[in-house]
C-alpha atoms as one frame of an Amber mdcrd trajectory, in Angstrom:
protein
  -0.007  -0.072  -0.038   2.912   2.268   0.858   4.287   1.758  -2.649   1.157
   3.380  -4.320   1.311   6.319  -1.910   4.849   7.026  -2.805   3.868   6.661
  -6.419   1.043   9.236  -5.952   3.272  11.703  -4.060   5.707  11.742  -6.996
   8.645  10.094  -5.063   9.134   7.247  -7.633   9.913   8.285 -11.040   7.527
   7.130 -13.794   9.098   4.610 -16.093   8.618   6.722 -19.106  10.620   9.520
 -17.509  13.617   7.313 -16.632  16.623   7.780 -18.406  18.508   4.800 -20.016
  22.039   4.203 -19.640  23.753   4.822 -23.081  25.103   1.832 -24.715  28.848
   1.268 -24.778  29.665   2.915 -21.507  30.656  -0.373 -19.928  32.461  -3.536
 -20.876  31.638  -6.928 -19.339  34.373  -9.536 -19.726  32.899 -12.769 -21.385
  35.176 -14.803 -19.342  35.257 -13.611 -15.749  32.041 -11.371 -15.944  33.951
  -8.416 -14.642  32.452  -5.095 -15.340  34.575  -2.082 -16.203  34.134   1.447
 -17.882  34.680   1.218 -21.597  37.141   3.977 -21.363  39.275   2.083 -18.821
  39.067  -1.134 -20.851  40.398   0.745 -24.070  43.191   2.363 -21.953  44.145
  -1.238 -21.041  44.357  -2.120 -24.772  41.028  -4.105 -24.737  42.387  -6.494
 -22.025  40.312  -7.480 -19.052  41.943  -5.970 -15.945  40.860  -8.961 -13.828
  41.540 -12.202 -15.858  43.567 -10.806 -18.796  40.970 -11.821 -21.341  42.130
 -10.411 -24.632  39.134  -8.978 -26.534  38.968  -9.267 -30.260  40.392  -5.946
 -32.048  40.584  -5.062 -35.708  43.402  -3.897 -37.905  42.904  -0.243 -37.068
  43.730  -0.977 -33.328  46.640  -3.086 -34.107  48.091  -0.570 -36.446  47.939
   2.077 -33.866  49.534  -0.329 -31.323  52.500  -1.310 -33.542  53.285   1.429
 -35.923  55.697   4.399 -34.600  53.378   7.338 -33.994  50.539   5.504 -35.709
  52.095   6.538 -39.123  51.861   4.064 -41.926  51.039   3.776 -45.707  48.121
   1.576 -46.447  48.637  -0.261 -49.866  46.013  -1.708 -52.341  42.987  -0.176
 -50.521  40.516  -0.553 -53.561  40.668  -4.322 -54.272  37.431  -6.014 -53.720
  35.964  -9.408 -54.431  34.127 -10.266 -57.555  31.580 -13.196 -57.723  33.241
 -15.530 -60.148  30.828 -18.430 -59.092  27.748 -16.433 -58.715  27.253 -17.996
 -55.484  24.138 -17.850 -53.410  22.996 -19.521 -50.125  20.797 -17.641 -47.892
  21.767 -14.413 -49.674  23.744 -13.700 -52.761  27.486 -13.558 -52.214  27.669
 -10.341 -54.106  25.024  -8.783 -51.773  26.871 -10.172 -48.653  29.988  -8.486
 -49.747  28.344  -5.081 -50.200  26.431  -5.569 -46.869  29.814  -6.385 -45.087
  31.612  -3.302 -46.618  28.731  -1.107 -45.596  28.807  -2.360 -42.080  32.611
  -2.582 -41.327  33.659   0.375 -43.769  36.232  -2.142 -45.043  36.753  -3.417
 -48.509  37.600  -7.059 -47.462  38.880  -8.975 -44.523  42.579  -7.769 -44.539
  44.396  -4.625 -44.567  47.982  -4.315 -45.607  50.248  -1.259 -44.329  53.716
  -0.236 -44.481  55.418   1.693 -41.680  58.190   1.368 -38.923  58.380  -0.235
 -35.505  61.142   1.542 -33.301  62.534   2.794 -36.505  62.595  -0.584 -38.291
  60.859  -0.947 -41.591  58.166  -3.520 -41.637  54.938  -4.599 -43.851  52.078
  -5.687 -41.524  48.959  -7.579 -42.977  46.210  -7.707 -40.388  42.712  -9.419
 -40.812  39.527  -8.118 -39.614  37.179 -10.808 -38.162  34.136  -8.392 -38.465
  34.421  -8.868 -42.191  32.774 -12.276 -43.035  34.587 -13.806 -40.241  37.980
 -12.796 -41.476  37.705 -15.432 -44.040  40.234 -15.858 -46.957  39.200 -15.145
 -50.475  41.039 -14.262 -53.426  41.376 -10.760 -52.245  43.178 -11.841 -49.092
  45.634 -13.869 -51.102  46.054 -11.197 -53.625  46.835  -8.516 -50.941  49.231
 -10.650 -49.015  50.978 -11.627 -52.078  51.422  -7.833 -53.131  52.444  -7.003
 -49.483  55.143  -9.814 -49.688  56.365  -8.174 -53.093  56.548  -4.685 -51.319
  58.557  -6.145 -48.542  60.880  -7.825 -51.056  61.256  -4.562 -52.825  62.155
  -2.661 -49.865  63.958  -5.452 -48.170  61.833  -5.138 -44.954  60.318  -7.575
 -42.479  56.878  -9.013 -43.020  54.226  -9.691 -40.368  50.675 -11.266 -40.625
  48.277 -10.827 -37.780  45.656 -13.707 -38.473  42.210 -13.641 -37.067  40.037
 -15.872 -39.278  37.406 -18.568 -39.494  39.243 -20.064 -42.401  38.697 -20.204
 -46.182  35.751 -18.332 -47.793  33.785 -21.092 -49.202  31.544 -18.894 -51.214
  34.683 -18.677 -53.460  35.342 -22.502 -53.156  38.382 -23.494 -55.132  39.490
 -19.801 -55.675  39.683 -19.488 -51.939  41.571 -22.691 -51.451  44.128 -21.822
 -54.145  45.216 -18.810 -51.907  46.874 -21.251 -49.484  49.418 -22.251 -52.108
  49.795 -18.777 -53.481  50.530 -17.117 -50.027  52.944 -19.970 -49.001  54.857
 -19.566 -52.421  55.304 -15.808 -51.629  56.616 -16.791 -48.021  59.199 -18.865
 -49.654  60.552 -16.006 -51.673  60.840 -13.998 -48.599  62.635 -16.817 -46.884
  65.134 -17.092 -49.883  65.668 -13.357 -49.662  66.458 -13.795 -46.021  63.737
 -11.523 -44.981  62.031 -12.175 -41.579  58.456 -13.298 -41.487  56.634 -13.057
 -38.084  53.330 -14.737 -37.868  50.946 -13.756 -35.078  47.856 -15.824 -34.284
  45.064 -14.185 -32.534  41.492 -15.436 -31.413  40.472 -17.359 -33.477  42.801
 -18.640 -36.140  41.386 -21.774 -37.847  40.799 -23.620 -41.048  43.024 -22.918
 -44.227  44.783 -19.991 -42.496  46.208 -22.264 -39.917  46.859 -24.947 -42.500
  49.022 -22.479 -44.494  50.726 -19.026 -43.902  49.754 -18.734 -40.172  51.968
 -21.661 -39.404  55.083 -20.774 -41.549  56.536 -17.874 -39.652  60.146 -17.570
 -38.844  58.698 -16.906 -35.519  55.130 -17.936 -34.597  53.583 -16.064 -31.705
  50.109 -15.627 -30.299  48.013 -13.734 -27.873  47.025 -15.375 -24.616  43.790
 -17.707 -24.777  43.499 -17.625 -28.571  41.733 -20.335 -30.293  44.184 -21.921
 -32.684  43.113 -24.905 -34.696  42.247 -26.479 -38.053  39.007 -28.003 -37.280
  37.076 -26.375 -34.136  36.800 -28.172 -30.812  33.222 -29.231 -31.410  34.171
 -30.907 -34.888  37.030 -32.717 -33.410  35.155 -34.066 -30.323  32.285 -35.352
 -32.662  34.919 -36.927 -34.871  36.848 -38.792 -32.528  33.991 -39.429 -30.129
  36.142 -38.525 -26.920  36.118 -35.647 -24.460  39.138 -33.189 -25.291  41.865
 -32.108 -22.744  41.265 -28.963 -20.818  42.505 -25.844 -22.610  42.410 -27.877
 -25.933  43.443 -25.808 -28.947  44.088 -22.517 -26.894  47.512 -20.885 -27.453
  48.759 -22.160 -24.286  48.012 -25.685 -25.471  49.517 -25.065 -28.926  52.791
 -23.716 -27.302  52.954 -26.616 -24.919  52.923 -28.934 -27.988  55.713 -27.097
 -29.968  53.697 -25.061 -32.535  54.411 -21.571 -31.065  57.618 -19.911 -30.082
  55.927 -17.776 -27.492  52.760 -16.145 -26.227  52.792 -12.259 -25.722  50.462
 -10.122 -23.983  49.084  -7.231 -25.943  50.923  -4.629 -23.870  54.149  -6.207
 -24.541  53.561  -6.886 -28.377  55.379  -3.855 -29.947  58.403  -4.396 -27.699
  58.671  -8.099 -28.390  58.113  -7.720 -32.277  60.829  -4.899 -32.093  63.346
  -7.116 -30.300  62.777 -10.062 -32.628  63.449  -7.732 -35.642  66.647  -6.588
 -34.018  67.557 -10.063 -33.472  66.990 -11.014 -37.224  69.090  -7.810 -38.386
  72.114  -8.892 -36.320
């Protein structure tokens, strides 16, 4: 009864007059459920301050994190996918490309940029998972190949930051051909004695893992990243057994010899810079 009295007296704010909290002010960690102001989370490089969970970020954030003074030259910015197979599932592939470009403001799932890390020249190709799951199509293969050519021409190091669900099956064989194409370009870098650093982030799967992501002179990863060919659910259904704890995380992969080291985001630039200096000497 007292509740109705308070309402009548105007002590309780009517629902229609309540102000909603604007979206994006807070970040809730998907692992430990810790809630922090989005501003603090950004200042912590999108890493949870409680459990260290590394949130997925895009190429723009990695470029800002790695390149000196956030200065770089982006190459081959206008290349986009055609639709050679005229593929259609729930939506036409051509329409899916246009929708993804509009949503992400990107041309495809990878960007390639040239700049310096602590004064050392480097070409970086970085994937964006927001664009059709970072999937590898003909554009990705072509941009990696051209980026490798640029590194060869300028005798600079090359780094690929992988974040992908694998091959883009809307392009079928055209997509799978990029595995051989990119691997061949990396062979040219190796023959020229130019370092190639492969960084695996969450998730790195499918044809990406089966090709250039595991071919680095140094293979590194962020903590807790999913690194696999087939996902855990598919593996479990195939072998009919429960999987080990932490299966296919970067820590598991490191323990089994497929990675050189795991690096936290705050230490990434320093570690990459040190690796480049070691190669230079």
